[in-house]
Structures are given as structure tokens and as C-alpha cells.
C-alpha positions as CSV (number, residue, x, y, z in Angstrom):
1,X,-0.7,-29.0,-1.3
2,X,0.4,-32.5,-2.3
3,X,-1.6,-35.5,-1.1
4,X,1.6,-36.8,0.7
5,X,1.9,-33.5,2.6
6,X,-1.7,-33.6,3.7
7,X,-1.3,-37.2,4.9
8,X,1.9,-36.2,6.7
9,X,0.1,-33.4,8.5
10,X,-2.6,-35.8,9.6
11,X,0.2,-38.2,10.7
12,X,1.7,-35.3,12.7
13,X,-1.6,-34.6,14.5
14,X,-1.9,-38.3,15.4
15,X,1.7,-38.3,16.7
16,X,1.0,-35.2,18.9
17,X,-1.8,-37.1,20.6
18,X,0.5,-40.0,21.1
19,X,3.1,-37.7,22.6
20,X,0.5,-36.2,24.9
21,X,-0.6,-39.7,26.0
22,X,3.0,-40.3,27.3
23,X,4.3,-36.9,28.2
24,X,1.6,-36.0,30.7
25,X,2.3,-39.1,32.9
26,X,6.0,-38.4,32.6
27,X,5.4,-34.9,34.1
28,X,3.5,-36.5,37.0
29,X,6.3,-39.0,37.5
30,X,8.9,-36.2,37.6
31,X,7.1,-35.0,40.7
32,X,6.1,-38.2,42.5
33,X,9.2,-40.4,41.9
34,X,11.6,-38.2,44.0
35,X,8.9,-38.1,46.8
36,X,8.6,-41.9,46.6
37,X,12.3,-42.4,46.8
38,X,12.5,-40.2,49.9
39,X,9.6,-42.0,51.7
40,X,10.1,-45.6,50.6
41,X,13.8,-45.7,50.7
42,X,16.2,-46.9,48.0
43,X,15.5,-50.6,48.4
44,X,11.7,-50.4,48.5
45,X,11.7,-48.0,45.6
46,X,14.0,-50.2,43.6
47,X,11.6,-53.1,44.2
48,X,8.7,-50.9,43.1
49,X,10.5,-50.3,39.8
50,X,10.9,-54.1,39.4
51,X,7.2,-54.6,40.1
52,X,6.4,-51.9,37.5
53,X,8.6,-53.8,35.1
54,X,7.1,-57.2,35.9
55,X,3.5,-55.9,35.5
56,X,4.5,-54.2,32.2
57,X,6.1,-57.4,30.9
58,X,3.2,-59.7,31.7
59,X,0.8,-57.2,30.0
60,X,2.5,-58.3,26.8
61,X,0.8,-61.7,27.1
62,X,-1.5,-60.4,24.4
63,X,1.0,-62.2,22.1
64,X,1.1,-59.4,19.6
65,X,-2.6,-59.5,18.9
66,X,-3.1,-55.8,19.8
67,X,-0.7,-54.7,17.0
68,X,-2.1,-57.4,14.7
69,X,-5.6,-55.9,15.2
70,X,-4.3,-52.5,14.2
71,X,-2.6,-53.8,11.1
72,X,-5.6,-55.9,10.0
73,X,-8.2,-53.3,10.7
74,X,-6.2,-50.7,8.8
75,X,-5.7,-53.1,5.9
76,X,-9.4,-54.0,5.7
77,X,-10.3,-50.3,5.6
78,X,-7.7,-49.5,2.9
79,X,-9.1,-52.4,0.8
80,X,-12.7,-51.3,1.3
81,X,-13.5,-54.4,3.3
82,X,-15.1,-52.8,6.4
83,X,-17.5,-55.7,6.8
84,X,-14.5,-57.8,8.0
85,X,-13.5,-55.4,10.7
86,X,-16.0,-56.5,13.5
87,X,-15.0,-60.1,13.1
88,X,-11.3,-59.2,13.3
89,X,-11.8,-57.2,16.5
90,X,-13.9,-59.9,18.2
91,X,-11.5,-62.7,17.4
92,X,-8.5,-60.6,18.6
93,X,-10.1,-59.5,21.9
94,X,-11.2,-63.1,22.7
95,X,-7.6,-64.2,22.3
96,X,-6.3,-61.4,24.5
97,X,-8.6,-62.4,27.4
98,X,-7.5,-66.0,27.2
99,X,-3.8,-65.1,27.1
100,X,-4.2,-62.6,29.9
101,X,-5.5,-65.4,32.1
102,X,-2.5,-67.5,31.1
103,X,-0.2,-64.7,32.1
104,X,-1.9,-64.3,35.5
105,X,-1.3,-68.0,36.2
106,X,2.3,-67.8,35.2
107,X,3.0,-64.8,37.5
108,X,1.1,-66.6,40.3
109,X,3.4,-69.6,39.9
110,X,6.5,-67.4,39.6
111,X,5.7,-65.1,42.6
112,X,7.4,-67.2,45.3
113,X,10.7,-67.9,43.6
114,X,11.0,-64.3,42.3
115,X,10.3,-62.8,45.8
116,X,12.4,-65.2,47.8
117,X,15.4,-66.0,45.5
118,X,15.3,-64.3,42.1
119,X,15.6,-60.6,42.9
120,X,18.2,-60.3,45.6
121,X,15.7,-58.8,48.1
122,X,16.4,-58.4,51.8
123,X,14.8,-61.3,53.8
124,X,12.6,-58.9,55.7
125,X,10.8,-57.9,52.5
126,X,10.3,-61.4,51.0
127,X,6.7,-61.9,52.1
128,X,5.7,-58.4,51.2
129,X,7.0,-58.7,47.7
130,X,5.5,-62.2,47.4
131,X,2.0,-60.9,48.2
132,X,2.6,-57.9,45.9
133,X,3.3,-60.1,42.9
134,X,0.2,-62.2,43.7
135,X,-1.8,-59.0,43.6
136,X,-0.1,-57.9,40.4
137,X,-1.3,-61.1,38.6
138,X,-4.9,-59.9,38.9
139,X,-4.3,-57.0,36.6
140,X,-2.7,-59.0,33.7
141,X,-6.0,-60.0,31.9
142,X,-7.2,-56.4,32.1
143,X,-3.8,-55.3,30.6
144,X,-3.9,-57.7,27.7
145,X,-7.5,-56.9,26.9
146,X,-6.6,-53.2,27.0
147,X,-3.8,-53.8,24.4
148,X,-6.4,-55.4,22.0
149,X,-8.9,-52.6,22.5
150,X,-6.2,-50.0,21.9
151,X,-5.3,-51.9,18.7
152,X,-8.8,-51.5,17.5
153,X,-8.9,-47.8,18.1
154,X,-5.5,-47.2,16.4
155,X,-6.6,-49.3,13.4
156,X,-9.2,-46.6,12.8
157,X,-6.5,-44.0,13.5
158,X,-8.5,-42.8,16.5
159,X,-5.5,-41.8,18.4
160,X,-7.3,-39.1,20.5
161,X,-9.5,-41.8,22.2
162,X,-6.6,-44.2,22.5
163,X,-4.3,-41.7,24.2
164,X,-7.0,-40.4,26.6
165,X,-7.0,-43.9,28.1
166,X,-3.2,-44.2,27.9
167,X,-2.9,-40.8,29.7
168,X,-5.2,-41.9,32.4
169,X,-3.3,-45.1,33.0
170,X,0.1,-43.4,32.8
171,X,-0.9,-40.8,35.4
172,X,-2.3,-43.4,37.6
173,X,0.8,-45.6,37.5
174,X,2.9,-42.7,38.9
175,X,0.3,-41.0,41.1
176,X,-1.5,-44.0,42.7
177,X,1.7,-45.4,44.5
178,X,2.0,-42.0,46.2
179,X,-1.6,-42.0,47.2
180,X,-1.3,-45.5,48.5
181,X,1.7,-44.4,50.6
182,X,-0.2,-41.5,52.1
183,X,-3.2,-43.8,52.9
184,X,-1.5,-47.0,53.9
185,X,2.2,-46.3,54.6
186,X,5.2,-47.9,52.8
187,X,3.4,-51.1,51.9
188,X,4.2,-52.6,48.5
189,X,1.1,-54.7,48.7
190,X,-1.2,-51.7,48.9
191,X,0.8,-49.9,46.3
192,X,0.4,-52.9,43.9
193,X,-3.4,-53.0,44.6
194,X,-3.7,-49.4,43.6
195,X,-1.7,-50.1,40.4
196,X,-4.0,-53.0,39.6
197,X,-7.0,-50.7,40.1
198,X,-5.4,-48.3,37.5
199,X,-5.3,-51.1,35.0
200,X,-8.9,-52.1,35.6
201,X,-10.1,-48.4,35.3
202,X,-8.2,-47.9,32.0
203,X,-9.6,-51.2,30.6
204,X,-13.2,-50.1,31.3
205,X,-12.6,-46.7,29.7
206,X,-11.2,-48.4,26.6
207,X,-14.1,-50.8,26.4
208,X,-16.5,-47.8,26.3
209,X,-14.4,-46.0,23.6
210,X,-14.3,-49.1,21.4
211,X,-18.1,-49.5,21.7
212,X,-18.3,-46.1,19.9
213,X,-16.4,-47.2,16.8
214,X,-18.3,-48.0,13.6
215,X,-17.7,-51.7,14.4
216,X,-18.9,-51.2,18.0
217,X,-21.4,-54.2,17.8
218,X,-18.6,-56.6,17.0
219,X,-19.4,-59.0,20.0
220,X,-22.7,-60.0,18.2
221,X,-21.1,-61.0,14.9
222,X,-19.9,-64.5,13.9
223,X,-16.1,-64.8,13.3
224,X,-15.5,-65.2,9.6
225,X,-13.4,-68.2,8.4
226,X,-9.7,-67.4,8.1
227,X,-9.9,-64.4,10.5
228,X,-8.2,-66.1,13.4
229,X,-5.5,-67.5,11.1
230,X,-4.7,-64.1,9.6
231,X,-4.5,-62.6,13.1
232,X,-2.4,-65.4,14.5
233,X,0.0,-65.7,11.6
234,X,1.0,-62.0,12.2
235,X,0.5,-62.2,16.0
236,X,2.6,-65.3,16.4
237,X,5.8,-63.6,15.4
238,X,4.7,-60.4,17.1
239,X,4.4,-62.6,20.2
240,X,8.0,-63.6,19.9
241,X,9.0,-59.9,19.7
242,X,6.6,-59.0,22.6
243,X,7.9,-61.7,24.9
244,X,11.6,-61.3,24.0
245,X,11.8,-57.5,23.6
246,X,11.0,-56.6,27.2
247,X,13.7,-59.1,28.3
248,X,16.2,-57.2,26.1
249,X,15.0,-53.9,27.5
250,X,14.7,-54.9,31.2
251,X,17.1,-57.9,31.8
252,X,19.8,-55.5,32.9
253,X,18.0,-54.3,36.0
254,X,17.3,-57.9,37.1
255,X,20.9,-58.9,36.5
256,X,22.0,-55.9,38.6
257,X,19.5,-56.8,41.4
258,X,20.6,-60.5,41.4
259,X,24.4,-59.8,41.2
260,X,24.7,-56.6,43.2
261,X,21.6,-56.6,45.4
262,X,18.2,-54.8,45.2
263,X,19.6,-51.9,47.3
264,X,21.6,-50.5,44.3
265,X,19.0,-51.1,41.6
266,X,17.5,-47.6,42.0
267,X,20.8,-46.0,41.0
268,X,20.4,-47.7,37.7
269,X,16.7,-47.9,37.1
270,X,15.8,-44.2,37.9
271,X,17.9,-42.7,35.1
272,X,16.9,-45.6,32.8
273,X,13.2,-45.1,33.6
274,X,13.3,-41.4,32.8
275,X,15.4,-41.9,29.6
276,X,13.1,-44.7,28.4
277,X,10.2,-42.2,28.7
278,X,12.0,-40.1,26.1
279,X,11.1,-42.8,23.7
280,X,7.6,-41.3,23.7
281,X,8.6,-39.4,20.6
282,X,9.6,-42.3,18.3
283,X,6.9,-44.5,19.9
284,X,4.3,-41.9,19.2
285,X,5.3,-41.6,15.6
286,X,5.6,-45.3,15.2
287,X,2.1,-45.9,16.6
288,X,0.8,-43.3,14.0
289,X,2.8,-44.8,11.2
290,X,1.6,-48.4,11.5
291,X,-2.0,-47.8,10.3
292,X,-0.9,-45.1,7.9
293,X,1.9,-47.1,6.2
294,X,-0.5,-50.1,6.1
295,X,-3.0,-48.1,4.1
296,X,-0.4,-46.3,1.9
297,X,1.3,-49.5,0.8
298,X,-2.0,-50.6,-0.6
299,X,-2.9,-47.3,-2.3
300,X,0.4,-45.6,-3.1
301,X,3.8,-47.3,-2.3
302,X,5.8,-44.2,-3.3
303,X,4.0,-42.1,-0.7
304,X,4.7,-44.8,1.9
305,X,8.4,-44.7,1.1
306,X,8.6,-40.9,1.3
307,X,6.7,-41.0,4.6
308,X,9.2,-43.5,6.0
309,X,12.4,-41.6,5.2
310,X,10.9,-38.3,6.3
311,X,10.0,-39.9,9.6
312,X,13.6,-41.3,10.0
313,X,15.1,-37.8,9.5
314,X,12.7,-36.1,11.9
315,X,13.3,-38.7,14.7
316,X,17.1,-38.6,14.2
317,X,17.2,-34.9,14.5
318,X,14.8,-34.5,17.4
319,X,16.2,-37.3,19.5
320,X,19.8,-36.3,18.9
321,X,19.0,-32.9,20.5
322,X,16.9,-34.5,23.3
323,X,19.6,-37.1,24.2
324,X,22.4,-34.5,24.2
325,X,20.4,-32.3,26.6
326,X,19.6,-35.4,28.8
327,X,23.3,-36.3,29.0
328,X,24.4,-32.8,29.9
329,X,21.7,-32.1,32.4
330,X,21.7,-35.5,34.2
331,X,24.0,-34.6,37.1
332,X,22.5,-31.2,38.0
333,X,18.9,-32.4,37.7
334,X,19.5,-35.5,39.9
335,X,21.4,-33.5,42.4
336,X,18.5,-31.0,42.5
337,X,15.6,-33.4,42.7
338,X,17.1,-36.4,44.5
339,X,20.5,-36.0,46.1
340,X,24.1,-35.3,45.4
341,X,25.1,-38.8,46.3
342,X,22.5,-40.2,43.9
343,X,23.7,-37.9,41.1
344,X,27.3,-38.9,41.6
345,X,26.3,-42.6,41.4
346,X,24.1,-42.3,38.3
347,X,25.1,-39.4,36.0
348,X,27.6,-41.5,33.9
349,X,25.0,-44.2,33.5
350,X,22.6,-41.6,32.1
351,X,25.2,-40.4,29.6
352,X,25.9,-43.9,28.3
353,X,22.2,-44.9,28.2
354,X,21.4,-41.7,26.3
355,X,23.4,-43.0,23.3
356,X,21.3,-46.2,23.4
357,X,18.1,-44.3,23.6
358,X,19.0,-42.4,20.4
359,X,19.8,-45.7,18.6
360,X,16.6,-47.2,19.8
361,X,14.6,-44.2,18.7
362,X,15.8,-44.4,15.1
363,X,15.2,-48.1,15.1
364,X,11.5,-47.6,15.8
365,X,10.8,-46.5,12.2
366,X,12.0,-49.5,10.2
367,X,10.5,-51.8,13.0
368,X,7.1,-50.2,12.4
369,X,7.5,-50.2,8.6
370,X,8.2,-53.9,8.6
371,X,5.0,-54.6,10.6
372,X,3.0,-52.3,8.3
373,X,4.0,-54.4,5.4
374,X,2.9,-57.5,7.3
375,X,6.4,-58.8,8.0
376,X,6.5,-59.7,11.7
377,X,8.8,-62.7,11.2
378,X,12.0,-60.7,10.6
379,X,11.7,-58.7,13.8
380,X,10.8,-61.8,15.8
381,X,13.9,-63.7,14.5
382,X,16.1,-60.7,15.1
383,X,15.0,-60.3,18.7
384,X,15.5,-64.0,19.4
385,X,19.0,-63.7,18.0
386,X,19.7,-60.6,20.1
387,X,18.6,-62.3,23.3
388,X,21.1,-65.1,22.9
389,X,23.9,-62.7,22.1
390,X,23.0,-60.0,24.7
391,X,22.5,-62.0,27.9
392,X,26.0,-63.4,28.2
393,X,27.5,-60.1,27.2
394,X,25.4,-58.4,29.9
395,X,26.4,-60.9,32.5
396,X,30.1,-60.4,31.7
397,X,30.0,-56.6,31.7
398,X,28.0,-56.4,34.9
399,X,30.5,-58.7,36.6
400,X,33.4,-56.6,35.4
401,X,32.1,-53.0,35.5
402,X,29.0,-53.2,37.7
403,X,26.3,-50.6,36.9
404,X,28.4,-49.0,34.1
405,X,28.8,-52.4,32.5
406,X,25.0,-52.9,32.4
407,X,24.6,-49.5,30.7
408,X,27.3,-50.3,28.2
409,X,25.7,-53.6,27.3
410,X,22.2,-52.1,27.0
411,X,23.5,-49.3,24.7
412,X,25.5,-51.7,22.5
413,X,22.4,-53.9,22.0
414,X,20.3,-50.9,20.8
415,X,22.9,-49.9,18.3
416,X,23.0,-53.4,16.9
417,X,19.2,-53.6,16.8
418,X,18.8,-50.3,14.9
419,X,21.4,-51.3,12.2
420,X,19.8,-54.7,11.8
421,X,16.3,-53.3,11.4
422,X,17.4,-51.0,8.6
423,X,19.1,-53.9,6.8
424,X,15.9,-56.0,7.2
425,X,13.8,-53.1,5.8
426,X,16.0,-52.7,2.8
427,X,15.9,-56.5,2.1
428,X,12.2,-56.9,3.0
429,X,11.3,-59.0,0.0
430,X,13.6,-61.8,1.1
431,X,10.9,-62.5,3.7
432,X,8.0,-62.8,1.3
């Protein structure tokens, strides 16, 4: 068996762990989300999806350091410089703690305007959403620290441990709101507190897993000169992507809420939430590819190139099948699990968004390859450019076509993004 085939089999095993880390929570969500919609009502559940999104966005206040840790740790191991690894992890995690605290302060300051003016929420729910956002801010430092810890595990290609923690968090995010409802009723404040508890629990588990790595004593080492600069030079442009990319992915639902009211957000966010979960396949492969391509580019560039194109073909084939099935089954599944009215409102959106999910899936591979080669700047510039192009188009289409316009804008953006990433990958040496 060729070395490249052995490496790809190892990559496949890592990818399967990544899929499991996302698929198990998705299965839990398939059960709990219809129950939550029924018990909370459309508007409260729509607000819950916005809180999920806000918590997820502010968790990206790690400013790209989690992914930078993965890239740097894998690079040190490939270059036989294991002595640099503890210093890299320590510097990275210190930064994620500080930026997490910054993110918490930002959300605390934004809680009132978001809850009272920014989300189109019914006046009766203003105070409840305000206190929910205040509670959500507590979880942000734990989320950013978790991102850094996961980066350390994945730098060692320890995807089994990383995904055990991811699985626990994902299950909790879907299961804890239902438990909170059973214990406390339809209170978004208590639901948010339970979600913050999930973040803290996951962070503690990751801390224990990282302590078992060969570099587990990293807190005791001195940070070597140049370590912070290497992390931040990669992480700075990753920060641009991490801050802008969620806006690109999630701006549509906030525009819908603001322009059409929070009461209709669920018709859009429920199909989108489930379709976005299909990205576990390319995301799982992308997470496995980052440390593998980082190492292969050092030891054998031809193996890295073959791995790249094989990954593109596999994702294109698998996701084409998955997205076609999702589009065809959208109406009957929503009718069965939610209601006929909900299905009639949302099935076309699901079909349109499925095309965007396919494009986004394929774009994961060149996106990851660029980062593996240390090129975070091209993706940062691309996503900044997309943001300025996308938002006015989104606003225009939502005003004209409503929910369908939001789906059209989202899908058009993902197609543009995928094409641009392949062009950047082919022309990567322009960014040396």
C-alpha cells in the first residue's frame, strides 16, 4: 500500500470522528427542536435560534488563535521541533482567555440595543431577551478558551478526544433547552443559563484532555521569543475571517427579523439550521485536513496535492447526493415533524439553500488548504470583500422577495465564495 493511501486512510478515520462529533448532536436536535417549537411557540423559538447564533458568533472572539494553534503545533511536529509546542499552546490559550473577556464585555454592552431595538422582538419579550443576552455573555470566555484547547488537540491529530468534547457540547446545546423548559417553563433566561452551563462543562473536559497531551505541562514553560508573533501573524487574518464569516452566514436571519419581525424568523432559520448541520461532512474533513496538509507540505508536497484533489472529489460527490435528498424530502419531513403550515412556508427555502450548502461544502477544501500552507490573508481579504458585496444584495432581495430573497442571496454568496477560494488556491504563490 502506498504511503499516500495509508495517510488517506488515517485521514478518513479522523474525519469519521469529526462526523460523529457533529452527527450525534444533530440526531438529538431532530428530536428536541420540534418539541421546543411546539412548547415555546414560533416567536420564542425564533428568538432562541438568534441566541444560539449570537453565542456562537461571540465564541469566535478567539480571533483565529484556535486554528493558528493547530497549524503551528502540526508544523512544529512535522519539522521535529516538539520543544516549541508547549510555548505555542500557552501563548495561544492566554490570548483566547483575554479575547473571551473582551467578547463578554461587548455582548454586555450590546444586550440592551439588541433586545429592545435590533431584533424586531415583541415588546413583552424585551426584558426577557435582555437578561438572556446578559447571561450569554458569561459563557464567551469559556467558549474562546475551548477553541484554543481544541486547536491544541487537533494539532496532534487527536480528533477522538476533541470530538468527545464537541459531542458533549453539541448534545447539550440541543438537549439542555428542553430540560430547562421542563424544569422552569418557557423562560429564555433559564434556557440561556443552561446553555452557558454546557459551555463551561465542555471547557473543563477539554482542559483535562489537553493536560494529557505530550505538552501537557505547557503552563509551566516560558514563552519563547517570536512565538506570539508567529501565532498572531496567522491569527490576525484568521480573526478577520472568524469575525466576518459568521456575519456572512447569519446576517440573513437578523435582516429577516428586523425587516419582517421575529415571528417569521423560525420559518427561515429551522430549515437553514438543519441544512447547515449537513456541513458536518466537509467541516469534519476540513478539520482533519488542516494538520495533515500542514505536515505533508513540509515532507512531500506531491502527497499534499493528491490528498487535496481527492478530498474535493469525495466531498462534491457525497454532498451532491445529500443536498438532493434534502431538497426532495424537505416538505414531507417538515409536514411530518412540525406542521403542514410550516412545511408550506419553508420547503422552497430549503431547496434554494441546499444549492448553497453544496457550494459551501466544496469551498471548505481550498479554504483549509490555504490555511495549511500558512496563507490566512487571502481568505480574510476575500471575506471582507464578500461582506461589502453581500449585505446590500441581501437587503435588496429580502425587501423584494422576503424569505425567498434571503435564501437566494445566501446561496449566491456561497457559490461566489467557493469559486473565489479555488482561484486563490491555484494562485497561492501570489500571496507569499
